[in-house]
N, CA, C and O atoms as a Maestro MAE file, in Angstrom:
{
 s_m_m2io_version
 :::
 2.0.0
}

f_m_ct {
 s_m_title
 :::
 protein
 m_atom[276] {
  # First column is atom index #
  i_m_mmod_type
  r_m_x_coord
  r_m_y_coord
  r_m_z_coord
  i_m_residue_number
  s_m_chain_name
  s_m_pdb_residue_name
  s_m_pdb_atom_name
  i_m_atomic_number
  :::
  1 25 5.274 9.213 -6.556 1 A "MET " " N  " 7
  2 3 6.167 8.672 -6.831 1 A "MET " " CA " 6
  3 2 5.909 7.244 -6.545 1 A "MET " " C  " 6
  4 15 4.883 6.927 -5.943 1 A "MET " " O  " 8
  5 25 6.967 6.157 -7.023 2 A "GLU " " N  " 7
  6 3 6.943 4.732 -6.891 2 A "GLU " " CA " 6
  7 2 7.911 4.271 -6.274 2 A "GLU " " C  " 6
  8 15 9.105 4.568 -6.300 2 A "GLU " " O  " 8
  9 25 7.133 3.244 -5.500 3 A "LEU " " N  " 7
  10 3 7.880 2.279 -4.354 3 A "LEU " " CA " 6
  11 2 7.602 0.828 -4.842 3 A "LEU " " C  " 6
  12 15 6.561 0.312 -5.248 3 A "LEU " " O  " 8
  13 25 8.664 0.406 -4.701 4 A "THR " " N  " 7
  14 3 7.891 -1.481 -4.792 4 A "THR " " CA " 6
  15 2 7.643 -2.096 -3.019 4 A "THR " " C  " 6
  16 15 8.497 -1.981 -2.140 4 A "THR " " O  " 8
  17 25 6.793 -2.493 -2.906 5 A "TYR " " N  " 7
  18 3 6.932 -2.802 -1.641 5 A "TYR " " CA " 6
  19 2 7.297 -4.822 -1.200 5 A "TYR " " C  " 6
  20 15 6.921 -5.758 -1.906 5 A "TYR " " O  " 8
  21 25 7.858 -4.906 -0.270 6 A "SER " " N  " 7
  22 3 7.791 -6.200 0.054 6 A "SER " " CA " 6
  23 2 6.636 -6.846 0.573 6 A "SER " " C  " 6
  24 15 6.623 -7.926 -0.016 6 A "SER " " O  " 8
  25 25 5.614 -6.799 1.375 7 A "TYR " " N  " 7
  26 3 4.998 -7.374 2.021 7 A "TYR " " CA " 6
  27 2 3.789 -6.987 2.153 7 A "TYR " " C  " 6
  28 15 3.811 -6.276 3.158 7 A "TYR " " O  " 8
  29 25 2.430 -7.028 1.634 8 A "LEU " " N  " 7
  30 3 1.014 -6.710 1.528 8 A "LEU " " CA " 6
  31 2 0.485 -7.553 3.356 8 A "LEU " " C  " 6
  32 15 1.355 -8.260 3.865 8 A "LEU " " O  " 8
  33 25 -0.341 -7.454 3.833 9 A "PRO " " N  " 7
  34 3 -1.208 -7.927 4.735 9 A "PRO " " CA " 6
  35 2 -1.669 -8.829 4.101 9 A "PRO " " C  " 6
  36 15 -0.540 -9.063 3.670 9 A "PRO " " O  " 8
  37 25 -2.233 -9.533 3.649 10 A "CYS " " N  " 7
  38 3 -3.102 -10.409 2.499 10 A "CYS " " CA " 6
  39 2 -4.184 -10.895 3.994 10 A "CYS " " C  " 6
  40 15 -3.682 -11.561 4.900 10 A "CYS " " O  " 8
  41 25 -5.232 -10.580 4.032 11 A "GLU " " N  " 7
  42 3 -6.701 -11.184 4.778 11 A "GLU " " CA " 6
  43 2 -6.760 -12.062 4.705 11 A "GLU " " C  " 6
  44 15 -6.490 -12.975 5.486 11 A "GLU " " O  " 8
  45 25 -7.297 -12.022 3.310 12 A "PHE " " N  " 7
  46 3 -8.156 -13.313 2.155 12 A "PHE " " CA " 6
  47 2 -7.386 -14.577 1.206 12 A "PHE " " C  " 6
  48 15 -7.840 -15.652 0.817 12 A "PHE " " O  " 8
  49 25 -6.464 -14.148 1.083 13 A "CYS " " N  " 7
  50 3 -5.970 -15.403 0.442 13 A "CYS " " CA " 6
  51 2 -5.317 -16.264 1.136 13 A "CYS " " C  " 6
  52 15 -4.358 -15.645 1.595 13 A "CYS " " O  " 8
  53 25 -5.275 -17.377 1.494 14 A "VAL " " N  " 7
  54 3 -3.908 -18.268 2.257 14 A "VAL " " CA " 6
  55 2 -2.916 -18.702 1.450 14 A "VAL " " C  " 6
  56 15 -2.121 -19.609 1.694 14 A "VAL " " O  " 8
  57 25 -3.029 -17.585 -0.160 15 A "GLY " " N  " 7
  58 3 -1.086 -18.073 -1.106 15 A "GLY " " CA " 6
  59 2 -0.384 -17.000 -0.425 15 A "GLY " " C  " 6
  60 15 0.803 -17.029 -0.100 15 A "GLY " " O  " 8
  61 25 -1.414 -15.810 -0.183 16 A "LYS " " N  " 7
  62 3 -0.206 -14.691 0.057 16 A "LYS " " CA " 6
  63 2 -0.353 -14.320 -1.188 16 A "LYS " " C  " 6
  64 15 -1.356 -13.637 -0.982 16 A "LYS " " O  " 8
  65 25 -0.168 -14.206 -2.352 17 A "ASN " " N  " 7
  66 3 -0.248 -13.967 -3.901 17 A "ASN " " CA " 6
  67 2 -0.651 -12.128 -4.210 17 A "ASN " " C  " 6
  68 15 -0.553 -11.778 -5.387 17 A "ASN " " O  " 8
  69 25 -1.028 -11.171 -3.295 18 A "HIS " " N  " 7
  70 3 -1.228 -10.249 -3.123 18 A "HIS " " CA " 6
  71 2 -2.093 -9.812 -4.559 18 A "HIS " " C  " 6
  72 15 -1.769 -9.325 -5.642 18 A "HIS " " O  " 8
  73 25 -3.144 -10.189 -4.042 19 A "CYS " " N  " 7
  74 3 -4.564 -9.977 -5.460 19 A "CYS " " CA " 6
  75 2 -4.961 -9.039 -5.357 19 A "CYS " " C  " 6
  76 15 -4.932 -8.514 -4.244 19 A "CYS " " O  " 8
  77 25 -5.454 -8.448 -6.321 20 A "ALA " " N  " 7
  78 3 -5.959 -7.371 -6.736 20 A "ALA " " CA " 6
  79 2 -7.496 -6.984 -4.720 20 A "ALA " " C  " 6
  80 15 -8.030 -5.899 -4.492 20 A "ALA " " O  " 8
  81 25 -7.571 -7.554 -4.329 21 A "GLN " " N  " 7
  82 3 -8.769 -7.639 -3.253 21 A "GLN " " CA " 6
  83 2 -7.890 -6.667 -2.144 21 A "GLN " " C  " 6
  84 15 -8.311 -5.799 -1.379 21 A "GLN " " O  " 8
  85 25 -6.482 -7.176 -2.375 22 A "CYS " " N  " 7
  86 3 -5.564 -7.019 -0.695 22 A "CYS " " CA " 6
  87 2 -5.083 -5.671 -1.637 22 A "CYS " " C  " 6
  88 15 -5.122 -4.512 -1.226 22 A "CYS " " O  " 8
  89 25 -4.727 -5.996 -2.684 23 A "GLY " " N  " 7
  90 3 -4.578 -4.086 -3.463 23 A "GLY " " CA " 6
  91 2 -5.545 -2.784 -2.978 23 A "GLY " " C  " 6
  92 15 -5.189 -1.725 -2.461 23 A "GLY " " O  " 8
  93 25 -6.730 -3.196 -3.291 24 A "GLU " " N  " 7
  94 3 -7.690 -2.184 -2.898 24 A "GLU " " CA " 6
  95 2 -7.874 -1.882 -1.800 24 A "GLU " " C  " 6
  96 15 -8.307 -0.761 -1.529 24 A "GLU " " O  " 8
  97 25 -7.523 -3.039 -0.610 25 A "THR " " N  " 7
  98 3 -8.013 -2.774 0.293 25 A "THR " " CA " 6
  99 2 -6.717 -1.650 1.197 25 A "THR " " C  " 6
  100 15 -7.069 -0.928 2.130 25 A "THR " " O  " 8
  101 25 -5.054 -1.717 0.626 26 A "ILE " " N  " 7
  102 3 -4.080 -0.960 0.632 26 A "ILE " " CA " 6
  103 2 -4.358 0.493 0.510 26 A "ILE " " C  " 6
  104 15 -4.316 1.516 1.193 26 A "ILE " " O  " 8
  105 25 -4.612 0.160 -0.487 27 A "GLN " " N  " 7
  106 3 -5.061 1.598 -1.594 27 A "GLN " " CA " 6
  107 2 -6.328 2.528 -1.132 27 A "GLN " " C  " 6
  108 15 -6.330 3.745 -1.318 27 A "GLN " " O  " 8
  109 25 -7.350 1.856 -0.542 28 A "LYS " " N  " 7
  110 3 -8.247 2.480 0.479 28 A "LYS " " CA " 6
  111 2 -7.987 3.092 1.761 28 A "LYS " " C  " 6
  112 15 -8.536 4.122 2.151 28 A "LYS " " O  " 8
  113 25 -6.701 2.088 2.724 29 A "ALA " " N  " 7
  114 3 -6.677 2.994 4.130 29 A "ALA " " CA " 6
  115 2 -5.343 3.961 3.036 29 A "ALA " " C  " 6
  116 15 -5.367 5.162 3.306 29 A "ALA " " O  " 8
  117 25 -4.705 3.734 2.372 30 A "LEU " " N  " 7
  118 3 -3.880 5.196 2.314 30 A "LEU " " CA " 6
  119 2 -4.110 5.920 1.770 30 A "LEU " " C  " 6
  120 15 -3.404 6.919 1.905 30 A "LEU " " O  " 8
  121 25 -5.080 5.971 0.907 31 A "ILE " " N  " 7
  122 3 -5.964 7.329 0.838 31 A "ILE " " CA " 6
  123 2 -6.865 8.200 1.958 31 A "ILE " " C  " 6
  124 15 -7.314 9.346 1.921 31 A "ILE " " O  " 8
  125 25 -6.924 7.197 2.912 32 A "ALA " " N  " 7
  126 3 -7.010 8.139 4.008 32 A "ALA " " CA " 6
  127 2 -6.595 8.548 4.413 32 A "ALA " " C  " 6
  128 15 -7.224 9.294 5.163 32 A "ALA " " O  " 8
  129 25 -5.588 8.603 4.461 33 A "MET " " N  " 7
  130 3 -4.685 9.175 5.430 33 A "MET " " CA " 6
  131 2 -4.127 10.550 5.885 33 A "MET " " C  " 6
  132 15 -2.970 10.314 6.235 33 A "MET " " O  " 8
  133 25 -4.343 11.654 6.024 34 A "ASN " " N  " 7
  134 3 -3.838 12.473 6.302 34 A "ASN " " CA " 6
  135 2 -2.548 12.738 5.094 34 A "ASN " " C  " 6
  136 15 -1.523 12.056 5.113 34 A "ASN " " O  " 8
  137 25 -2.747 13.635 4.254 35 A "GLY " " N  " 7
  138 3 -1.389 14.181 3.672 35 A "GLY " " CA " 6
  139 2 -1.272 13.305 2.199 35 A "GLY " " C  " 6
  140 15 -0.557 13.668 1.265 35 A "GLY " " O  " 8
  141 25 -2.171 12.011 2.192 36 A "VAL " " N  " 7
  142 3 -2.059 11.409 0.772 36 A "VAL " " CA " 6
  143 2 -3.097 12.113 -0.272 36 A "VAL " " C  " 6
  144 15 -4.202 12.496 0.113 36 A "VAL " " O  " 8
  145 25 -2.820 12.204 -1.131 37 A "TRP " " N  " 7
  146 3 -3.503 12.630 -2.877 37 A "TRP " " CA " 6
  147 2 -4.374 11.509 -3.505 37 A "TRP " " C  " 6
  148 15 -5.558 11.433 -3.832 37 A "TRP " " O  " 8
  149 25 -3.095 10.502 -3.547 38 A "ARG " " N  " 7
  150 3 -3.626 9.819 -4.319 38 A "ARG " " CA " 6
  151 2 -3.009 8.633 -3.975 38 A "ARG " " C  " 6
  152 15 -2.099 8.765 -3.158 38 A "ARG " " O  " 8
  153 25 -3.310 7.157 -4.480 39 A "ALA " " N  " 7
  154 3 -2.732 6.185 -4.268 39 A "ALA " " CA " 6
  155 2 -3.278 4.191 -4.742 39 A "ALA " " C  " 6
  156 15 -4.109 3.346 -4.408 39 A "ALA " " O  " 8
  157 25 -2.194 4.362 -5.628 40 A "GLU " " N  " 7
  158 3 -2.511 2.824 -6.276 40 A "GLU " " CA " 6
  159 2 -1.950 2.374 -6.169 40 A "GLU " " C  " 6
  160 15 -0.816 2.850 -6.103 40 A "GLU " " O  " 8
  161 25 -2.198 0.788 -6.022 41 A "VAL " " N  " 7
  162 3 -1.469 -0.478 -5.820 41 A "VAL " " CA " 6
  163 2 -2.218 -0.980 -6.320 41 A "VAL " " C  " 6
  164 15 -3.447 -1.022 -6.361 41 A "VAL " " O  " 8
  165 25 -0.350 -1.966 -7.303 42 A "ASP " " N  " 7
  166 3 -1.089 -3.405 -8.188 42 A "ASP " " CA " 6
  167 2 0.333 -4.532 -7.419 42 A "ASP " " C  " 6
  168 15 1.562 -4.586 -7.444 42 A "ASP " " O  " 8
  169 25 -0.369 -4.983 -7.044 43 A "GLY " " N  " 7
  170 3 -0.331 -6.045 -6.122 43 A "GLY " " CA " 6
  171 2 0.477 -7.172 -6.133 43 A "GLY " " C  " 6
  172 15 0.985 -7.904 -5.283 43 A "GLY " " O  " 8
  173 25 0.429 -7.050 -8.128 44 A "LEU " " N  " 7
  174 3 0.794 -8.315 -8.642 44 A "LEU " " CA " 6
  175 2 2.702 -8.123 -9.147 44 A "LEU " " C  " 6
  176 15 3.540 -9.022 -9.080 44 A "LEU " " O  " 8
  177 25 2.924 -6.765 -9.598 45 A "ALA " " N  " 7
  178 3 3.601 -5.942 -9.437 45 A "ALA " " CA " 6
  179 2 4.886 -5.526 -8.502 45 A "ALA " " C  " 6
  180 15 6.043 -5.107 -8.555 45 A "ALA " " O  " 8
  181 25 3.812 -5.957 -7.582 46 A "LYS " " N  " 7
  182 3 4.568 -4.883 -5.961 46 A "LYS " " CA " 6
  183 2 4.878 -3.522 -6.139 46 A "LYS " " C  " 6
  184 15 6.048 -3.139 -6.135 46 A "LYS " " O  " 8
  185 25 3.944 -2.777 -6.291 47 A "LYS " " N  " 7
  186 3 3.882 -1.377 -7.005 47 A "LYS " " CA " 6
  187 2 2.931 -0.984 -6.311 47 A "LYS " " C  " 6
  188 15 1.740 -1.295 -6.284 47 A "LYS " " O  " 8
  189 25 3.848 0.084 -5.463 48 A "LEU " " N  " 7
  190 3 2.472 1.238 -5.034 48 A "LEU " " CA " 6
  191 2 3.226 3.088 -5.715 48 A "LEU " " C  " 6
  192 15 4.332 3.563 -5.459 48 A "LEU " " O  " 8
  193 25 2.173 3.659 -6.533 49 A "SER " " N  " 7
  194 3 2.434 4.794 -6.314 49 A "SER " " CA " 6
  195 2 1.839 5.793 -6.052 49 A "SER " " C  " 6
  196 15 0.816 6.117 -6.655 49 A "SER " " O  " 8
  197 25 2.363 6.486 -5.093 50 A "ILE " " N  " 7
  198 3 1.365 7.191 -4.450 50 A "ILE " " CA " 6
  199 2 1.961 9.203 -4.540 50 A "ILE " " C  " 6
  200 15 3.070 9.680 -4.780 50 A "ILE " " O  " 8
  201 25 0.686 9.843 -4.235 51 A "ASP " " N  " 7
  202 3 1.253 10.962 -4.100 51 A "ASP " " CA " 6
  203 2 0.901 11.769 -2.761 51 A "ASP " " C  " 6
  204 15 -0.240 11.887 -2.313 51 A "ASP " " O  " 8
  205 25 1.912 12.235 -2.270 52 A "CYS " " N  " 7
  206 3 2.049 12.215 -0.905 52 A "CYS " " CA " 6
  207 2 2.447 13.485 -0.148 52 A "CYS " " C  " 6
  208 15 3.553 13.766 -0.612 52 A "CYS " " O  " 8
  209 25 2.004 14.742 1.121 53 A "GLU " " N  " 7
  210 3 2.811 15.244 1.349 53 A "GLU " " CA " 6
  211 2 4.166 14.758 2.346 53 A "GLU " " C  " 6
  212 15 4.707 15.787 2.749 53 A "GLU " " O  " 8
  213 25 4.635 13.944 2.687 54 A "ASP " " N  " 7
  214 3 5.501 13.656 3.422 54 A "ASP " " CA " 6
  215 2 5.688 11.981 3.418 54 A "ASP " " C  " 6
  216 15 5.125 11.107 4.078 54 A "ASP " " O  " 8
  217 25 6.696 11.926 2.412 55 A "LEU " " N  " 7
  218 3 6.840 10.102 2.605 55 A "LEU " " CA " 6
  219 2 7.472 9.708 3.807 55 A "LEU " " C  " 6
  220 15 6.700 8.986 4.439 55 A "LEU " " O  " 8
  221 25 8.429 9.857 4.326 56 A "ASP " " N  " 7
  222 3 8.418 9.743 5.355 56 A "ASP " " CA " 6
  223 2 8.003 8.924 6.522 56 A "ASP " " C  " 6
  224 15 8.483 7.945 7.094 56 A "ASP " " O  " 8
  225 25 6.598 9.904 6.731 57 A "ASP " " N  " 7
  226 3 5.429 9.935 7.365 57 A "ASP " " CA " 6
  227 2 4.372 9.026 7.143 57 A "ASP " " C  " 6
  228 15 3.716 8.486 8.033 57 A "ASP " " O  " 8
  229 25 4.209 8.853 5.769 58 A "ILE " " N  " 7
  230 3 3.290 7.935 5.213 58 A "ILE " " CA " 6
  231 2 4.447 6.772 5.299 58 A "ILE " " C  " 6
  232 15 3.833 5.705 5.341 58 A "ILE " " O  " 8
  233 25 5.597 6.570 5.334 59 A "ALA " " N  " 7
  234 3 6.233 5.149 4.855 59 A "ALA " " CA " 6
  235 2 5.729 4.773 6.507 59 A "ALA " " C  " 6
  236 15 4.840 3.937 6.668 59 A "ALA " " O  " 8
  237 25 6.349 5.435 7.652 60 A "ASP " " N  " 7
  238 3 6.028 5.013 8.534 60 A "ASP " " CA " 6
  239 2 4.862 4.246 8.956 60 A "ASP " " C  " 6
  240 15 4.953 3.167 9.542 60 A "ASP " " O  " 8
  241 25 3.285 5.069 8.516 61 A "ASN " " N  " 7
  242 3 2.130 4.754 8.740 61 A "ASN " " CA " 6
  243 2 1.603 3.486 8.084 61 A "ASN " " C  " 6
  244 15 0.678 2.792 8.506 61 A "ASN " " O  " 8
  245 25 2.264 3.305 7.088 62 A "ALA " " N  " 7
  246 3 1.919 2.237 5.601 62 A "ALA " " CA " 6
  247 2 2.350 0.836 6.441 62 A "ALA " " C  " 6
  248 15 1.408 0.095 6.722 62 A "ALA " " O  " 8
  249 25 3.578 0.454 6.826 63 A "GLU " " N  " 7
  250 3 3.854 -0.361 7.565 63 A "GLU " " CA " 6
  251 2 2.832 0.035 9.082 63 A "GLU " " C  " 6
  252 15 2.994 -1.056 9.629 63 A "GLU " " O  " 8
  253 25 2.276 0.525 9.698 64 A "ALA " " N  " 7
  254 3 1.450 0.234 10.506 64 A "ALA " " CA " 6
  255 2 0.517 -0.309 10.023 64 A "ALA " " C  " 6
  256 15 -0.243 -0.941 10.757 64 A "ALA " " O  " 8
  257 25 0.293 -0.228 8.658 65 A "LEU " " N  " 7
  258 3 -0.921 -1.218 7.994 65 A "LEU " " CA " 6
  259 2 -0.082 -2.643 7.465 65 A "LEU " " C  " 6
  260 15 -0.744 -3.591 7.044 65 A "LEU " " O  " 8
  261 25 0.557 -2.672 7.490 66 A "GLY " " N  " 7
  262 3 1.308 -4.003 7.495 66 A "GLY " " CA " 6
  263 2 2.267 -3.644 5.806 66 A "GLY " " C  " 6
  264 15 2.557 -4.707 5.258 66 A "GLY " " O  " 8
  265 25 2.555 -2.880 5.323 67 A "VAL " " N  " 7
  266 3 3.082 -2.203 4.371 67 A "VAL " " CA " 6
  267 2 4.488 -2.112 4.437 67 A "VAL " " C  " 6
  268 15 5.054 -1.085 4.812 67 A "VAL " " O  " 8
  269 25 5.407 -3.708 3.899 68 A "PHE " " N  " 7
  270 3 6.646 -2.739 4.163 68 A "PHE " " CA " 6
  271 2 7.565 -3.159 2.384 68 A "PHE " " C  " 6
  272 15 7.549 -3.814 1.342 68 A "PHE " " O  " 8
  273 25 8.295 -2.068 3.278 69 A "PHE " " N  " 7
  274 3 9.048 -1.492 1.922 69 A "PHE " " CA " 6
  275 2 10.642 -1.846 1.429 69 A "PHE " " C  " 6
  276 15 11.092 -1.353 0.394 69 A "PHE " " O  " 8
  :::
 }
 m_bond[275] {
  # First column is bond index #
  i_m_from
  i_m_to
  i_m_order
  :::
  1 1 2 1
  2 2 3 1
  3 3 4 2
  4 3 5 1
  5 5 6 1
  6 6 7 1
  7 7 8 2
  8 7 9 1
  9 9 10 1
  10 10 11 1
  11 11 12 2
  12 11 13 1
  13 13 14 1
  14 14 15 1
  15 15 16 2
  16 15 17 1
  17 17 18 1
  18 18 19 1
  19 19 20 2
  20 19 21 1
  21 21 22 1
  22 22 23 1
  23 23 24 2
  24 23 25 1
  25 25 26 1
  26 26 27 1
  27 27 28 2
  28 27 29 1
  29 29 30 1
  30 30 31 1
  31 31 32 2
  32 31 33 1
  33 33 34 1
  34 34 35 1
  35 35 36 2
  36 35 37 1
  37 37 38 1
  38 38 39 1
  39 39 40 2
  40 39 41 1
  41 41 42 1
  42 42 43 1
  43 43 44 2
  44 43 45 1
  45 45 46 1
  46 46 47 1
  47 47 48 2
  48 47 49 1
  49 49 50 1
  50 50 51 1
  51 51 52 2
  52 51 53 1
  53 53 54 1
  54 54 55 1
  55 55 56 2
  56 55 57 1
  57 57 58 1
  58 58 59 1
  59 59 60 2
  60 59 61 1
  61 61 62 1
  62 62 63 1
  63 63 64 2
  64 63 65 1
  65 65 66 1
  66 66 67 1
  67 67 68 2
  68 67 69 1
  69 69 70 1
  70 70 71 1
  71 71 72 2
  72 71 73 1
  73 73 74 1
  74 74 75 1
  75 75 76 2
  76 75 77 1
  77 77 78 1
  78 78 79 1
  79 79 80 2
  80 79 81 1
  81 81 82 1
  82 82 83 1
  83 83 84 2
  84 83 85 1
  85 85 86 1
  86 86 87 1
  87 87 88 2
  88 87 89 1
  89 89 90 1
  90 90 91 1
  91 91 92 2
  92 91 93 1
  93 93 94 1
  94 94 95 1
  95 95 96 2
  96 95 97 1
  97 97 98 1
  98 98 99 1
  99 99 100 2
  100 99 101 1
  101 101 102 1
  102 102 103 1
  103 103 104 2
  104 103 105 1
  105 105 106 1
  106 106 107 1
  107 107 108 2
  108 107 109 1
  109 109 110 1
  110 110 111 1
  111 111 112 2
  112 111 113 1
  113 113 114 1
  114 114 115 1
  115 115 116 2
  116 115 117 1
  117 117 118 1
  118 118 119 1
  119 119 120 2
  120 119 121 1
  121 121 122 1
  122 122 123 1
  123 123 124 2
  124 123 125 1
  125 125 126 1
  126 126 127 1
  127 127 128 2
  128 127 129 1
  129 129 130 1
  130 130 131 1
  131 131 132 2
  132 131 133 1
  133 133 134 1
  134 134 135 1
  135 135 136 2
  136 135 137 1
  137 137 138 1
  138 138 139 1
  139 139 140 2
  140 139 141 1
  141 141 142 1
  142 142 143 1
  143 143 144 2
  144 143 145 1
  145 145 146 1
  146 146 147 1
  147 147 148 2
  148 147 149 1
  149 149 150 1
  150 150 151 1
  151 151 152 2
  152 151 153 1
  153 153 154 1
  154 154 155 1
  155 155 156 2
  156 155 157 1
  157 157 158 1
  158 158 159 1
  159 159 160 2
  160 159 161 1
  161 161 162 1
  162 162 163 1
  163 163 164 2
  164 163 165 1
  165 165 166 1
  166 166 167 1
  167 167 168 2
  168 167 169 1
  169 169 170 1
  170 170 171 1
  171 171 172 2
  172 171 173 1
  173 173 174 1
  174 174 175 1
  175 175 176 2
  176 175 177 1
  177 177 178 1
  178 178 179 1
  179 179 180 2
  180 179 181 1
  181 181 182 1
  182 182 183 1
  183 183 184 2
  184 183 185 1
  185 185 186 1
  186 186 187 1
  187 187 188 2
  188 187 189 1
  189 189 190 1
  190 190 191 1
  191 191 192 2
  192 191 193 1
  193 193 194 1
  194 194 195 1
  195 195 196 2
  196 195 197 1
  197 197 198 1
  198 198 199 1
  199 199 200 2
  200 199 201 1
  201 201 202 1
  202 202 203 1
  203 203 204 2
  204 203 205 1
  205 205 206 1
  206 206 207 1
  207 207 208 2
  208 207 209 1
  209 209 210 1
  210 210 211 1
  211 211 212 2
  212 211 213 1
  213 213 214 1
  214 214 215 1
  215 215 216 2
  216 215 217 1
  217 217 218 1
  218 218 219 1
  219 219 220 2
  220 219 221 1
  221 221 222 1
  222 222 223 1
  223 223 224 2
  224 223 225 1
  225 225 226 1
  226 226 227 1
  227 227 228 2
  228 227 229 1
  229 229 230 1
  230 230 231 1
  231 231 232 2
  232 231 233 1
  233 233 234 1
  234 234 235 1
  235 235 236 2
  236 235 237 1
  237 237 238 1
  238 238 239 1
  239 239 240 2
  240 239 241 1
  241 241 242 1
  242 242 243 1
  243 243 244 2
  244 243 245 1
  245 245 246 1
  246 246 247 1
  247 247 248 2
  248 247 249 1
  249 249 250 1
  250 250 251 1
  251 251 252 2
  252 251 253 1
  253 253 254 1
  254 254 255 1
  255 255 256 2
  256 255 257 1
  257 257 258 1
  258 258 259 1
  259 259 260 2
  260 259 261 1
  261 261 262 1
  262 262 263 1
  263 263 264 2
  264 263 265 1
  265 265 266 1
  266 266 267 1
  267 267 268 2
  268 267 269 1
  269 269 270 1
  270 270 271 1
  271 271 272 2
  272 271 273 1
  273 273 274 1
  274 274 275 1
  275 275 276 2
  :::
 }
}
């Protein structure tokens, strides 16, 4: 499933431009969640491609990471 997100919590870049490093950090955190088999983040396009068991549960957990859809 492909989702468009509105915000990533950029820790390293002052401009909040959602660079590849931010996307990789979120990608690793999502993959570490139970029920997520694959996650790919494209920070420039603001797209998240994810294969998971329960999207609603994952969305709640993603918000806890600072990712908002």
